[in-house]
N, C-alpha and C positions, 0 to 999 in steps of 0.2 A: 486348712483345717483337716483335709483328707490325709495330708502327710503326717500331721500330729497324731491322728487316729491310728494310722498304720504303725507309727512308732510305739504307741501304747500297746497295740496288739502284739508287737514283737517282744516287748518287755514283759508282758503279762505272765507267760509261762515261767520265765526266770524268777519274777517276783513271787509267784505262787509257790515255787520250789523253796525259795528262801523263807517264806512264811511257814511252810510245812516243816522245814528244818528247825525253825525256832520253836514251833509247837512241840515237835518231838523232843527237843533238848529240854524244854521247860517241863514236859511230862516226866522226864527221868528224875528230876529233882523234887517233884511233888511227893508228899507223903503218900505211901500206898501200903495197905495191909490186906493180904489175901482174905477174902471173906466169903467166897463161893466155892463150888467144887473145883478142885485143881487136879489135873491129870499130869503127872510128872514122870516122863520116861517109863510108862507102863504101870505106874502106881497111882491110885486115886485117893485123894484126901478131901474130906468134907471140912473145908476151912471156915465154916460158920461155927465150928466148935474149937475152943481154945487148944485142947490137947492135940487135935488133928493138925491145927495150924502150926503148932510148934514142931510136930513131927515132919511136916513138909519143909519148914524152914531149915531144920537140921539136915534133911535130905539135900535141899538146894545148896546149902553152904558147904556140903561135902563134894560138890562138883569142882573141877579144877579150872580156875580162872587164869587166863593168859591174856596179857595186855601189851600195848605199845611199850617199847623199852628204849632207853638211851644209853650211850656209852658202849655200843657194840664194838667188840674187838675180835678180829680185825674189822675195821669199818668196811662198808660195802662200796665197791668201785662203781662209779657212775659212768654212763656212756660218754659223757662229755669230758672225762678225765678227772673229775673231782671225786670226792667220797662223801658218804653220809654214815653217821654213827647212830642213827635212830630210824625207826620205821613209823614214827608219829606222822599221821596225816595220809598215809598210803597203805599201811600194812594190816589194816583191821580185818580184812577177809582172811588173810593168812593166819592171824591170831585166832579167828573164829574156827578155822579149819583145824588148827592145833587143838583147840578145846574139844572139838568133835572127836578127834582121834583119841585124845586123853580119856574121854568118856568111854570109848570103845575099850581102851586098855584097862580102865577100872572095872568094867563089867566082866571082862575076860579074866582078869587076875584076882580080883577081890570079890566079885559078885555084886548083884544089884542091891542086896540088903546091907552092904557095907556102909558104915558112916565114919567120918574122920574122927580120929582121936590122937592123943599125945603120942601113943606108941608109933604112929605113922611117921613121926619125925626122927625116929631112932635110926642110926646108921645101918644101912643095908636093908631097910624096910622096902616092901613092895611098892609103897606109895612113892618113895624117893627114886626107886628104879624107874617108875613110870614118868615122874616129872623130869628125870634126867634126860629123857628123849627130847625134851623141848627147851633145854638150856640154850642160852644165846651164844653158842660157840659152834664152829663148823664141825666139831667132832660129834655133836648130838645129832642123831639120825633124822629127827624131824624139826631141827632148829630153823629159825628164820633164814639163816645163811643157806642151808641146804635147799629149802623150798624156793628161795629166790634163784639160786643157782640152777635148779631143775627147770624153773619157769623160763629162764633165759635159754637153757639148752634145748628144750622141746617146743617152746612156744615163741621164742624170740622176745620175751618180755625183759626189758632192761631193769636193773635194780632201781627201786623207787617207783616202778610202774604199778598201777592198781591191778589187783586180781579180782575176778568174780568167783562165784561158787564153782563154776565149771573148770576154769583154769587152775584154781587152787586144788580141786579134786584130782585133776590130771597130774599135777606135780606130785601129789601124794602117791598116786598109783605108780608112777615111774620110780619113785624112791623105793617102794616095796619091791619092784621088779629088779632094781639094780643093787640091792643091799642084802642079798641072800647070803647065808653062811655067817662068816666072821663079822660081817658088817652090821649084824643085828644083835640086840640084847637077847638073852636066853629065852625070856618069856614071849618073844615074838618069832622065834625060830620056825614055828609051824603055823604061822598066821599069814593068810593071803589077803589080797585086796582086789576087788573087781569094781571098776569105775565105768558107769554107763552115762555117756555125755549126750546121747541123742534121744533119751526118753525111755525106750523099752529096756526091760531086764532080759538078758539072754541066759537061759538055763545052762546051756553048754559051757559058757564062760565060767560060771561059778562051779559047775561040776568038775571042770578041768583043774580048778584050784584044789579041790578035795582029792581028785585022782593023782595030783602031783605031790601029795604028802601033807597038805594043809589039814589041820584039825579044826580050824576056825577061819571064817572069811568075813572081812569087812566089805560091805556093799555100799557104794556111794552112787545114788541116782540123781542126776542133774536134770532139771526141767525148767522150761520157761512157761509160766502159767498166765500169760497175757502179754500185751505189748507195753503200754505205759503204766498199767496197774494190774494187780492180781485179779483174775477172773474168779471172784469168790463164789458166785452163783454156781459155777461148775466144779470148783476145786476145794472149797473150804471144808466140806464134810469129809472128803478123802484125806486131807491133811490132818484133820481132827482125829480121824481113826488111827492114824500113825502113832500119835502120842499114847494111845492105849496099848500098843503092841509091846510085848516084852523084848522083842528083837530091836526095837527102835532106839537109836542112840543120839538123836537130836537133829535139829534142822539148822543148816547154815543159810542165812539169807540176810535181809536188812529191812530198813524202813523205806518209805516212799521217797525220802530225800537223800538217799545214797549211803547211809551209815550201816555197816555190817554188824550183825548181832548173832549170838548163838542161842537159839530158842530151845528150851528144855521142857516147857509145860504150857498147858492151856489153863485159862482162868474163866470159869463160867462159859458163856456162849459167845462172848464178844471180844476176847483178847487173848494174847499170848504172853508168856513170861520169859525173859531172856537174861543172858549175861553179856556185859558190855566191855569190849576191849579198849574203849576210847579214854584211857587215862595212861599217862606215861610214868614209868618207874625205872630205876637203874637196872641195867642188864643183869640177868641171872647167869653167872659164869660157872657156878659150882653148886653142889648139893647144899653146902653150908649157907648159901644165899637163900635157898628155899626154906631151910630150917629157921634162919634169922627172920624170915617173913611170917613165921608161924603157919606155914603152908600157903598154898596158892588158892585162897578161898574168896568167894564172892560175899559181899556184905549183906545184900538184900536183893530180892527179885525185882526186876523192872518190867513195866507193863507196856505193851504195844497193842492197839486195837487191830483186829484182823484187817480192817479197811486200810491200814497203813502198811501192810506187808508188801515187800518188793516182789515182783512177779518171778524173779530169778532165784531158784532155790536148789539146794543139794540136801537130799534126805539120806541119813545114814542108818544102816542096819548091821547087826552082828549075828551071824548064824554059826552054830557050832557042830553041825552035822548035815549030811545030805538030806535026811528026813526033815530036819527043822527048816532047811531052806525050801524044800518042796511045799511044806505046810505053809510057810510064809507066803509063797507065791499064790497059793490057793486063797489065802485070806486077803491078799492085796487085790485080787481080781474079782472079789464079790462085794456087793453093796456099793457104798459110795467110793470105795477104793478103785473101782474099775474105771472111773472117770479120770483118775490121776495116773494109774499105772497100767502098763501093757507088758505082758510076759510072753516071750517068744522062745521057741526051742533053741534057735541059733541065730547068729547075726547074719543078715543078708549082705551081699556084696554090693557096695556103693561105688559109684564112679568118683574120680578125683574132684570133680566140681562140687559134688555134694559134700565130700569131706571138708573142702575149703569152707563151705557154707556153715558147717557145724562149728568150725574153729572160730568163725567170725561172729557167731551167735552167742558168745559168752557175755556175761553181765558186765557192762562197762559203767553203769551208773552207781554200782555199789563198790566202795573202795575196800 
């Protein structure tokens, strides 16, 4: 009897994770209509009113949705000698990170008030220039191929390995560092990226980007907000504040059962709204594929209770001047934000053992 009881205890955590995964998947397919206050990337909508709800939905559907793809060419070379032509089942955090970058590029090039229209599918449009960065070809700067290659190079992650928010952000940061000059589209020539993987934001790091000629800097802040679950008592209010900031460009994280999502809004006081990469479509190999898809648009917002948020997160901000960055630092360090963010003048010197610890502390339960 004691042996059977021990076996049940061993199985229970696995069973609970499976049950939670089923609940999260069922929730995605349940009808949902925003009906409370929604805060979407710095803009507030009273969705108890029909007009405001439609305005929010238009805003949400204008965000760029990037999902699993099949038919990748060339296929990715696996460590065992085989290949894979799809990222289905393992690439969701890379797709979420692409969506977060795409949102930064939209804000930078088209502005936060922009909404998608037919003109955005015309040849040479800014929208197509942005989506071209994420085509499924090694030539695209932030393609799955390039992110996987960088993950392998700097982190030793083999193709088809899961990425967490931290490792995906690190891959993005290194792509920015190694693609200066002719390797970047024109609209990204003066854009820098600063990735903070150990929590604090270091002012000197961002200021160096501006001093080096950048006119805008994407800031990716990676945090672990709990062990097995997100410590909402300590961090929810701070995260909630982020969604109200004009510099905020989205949250890369997932649910408690390991699926990665791109969070762009809060709904009322109890939930977040997200875009979901977990559907597989044919690879996007050229701009014409984006046009044929009528743009890369999400159909509807999906809801996740705060209580199901994964503790590993990456928060994105976009600042377009030194003064805006310093103002953001001040706002992050006051009120509820001070529980979530720490801002220091410069990065202290760590020993090698601590650096190894930081690399090992990436999110492994979110794919």
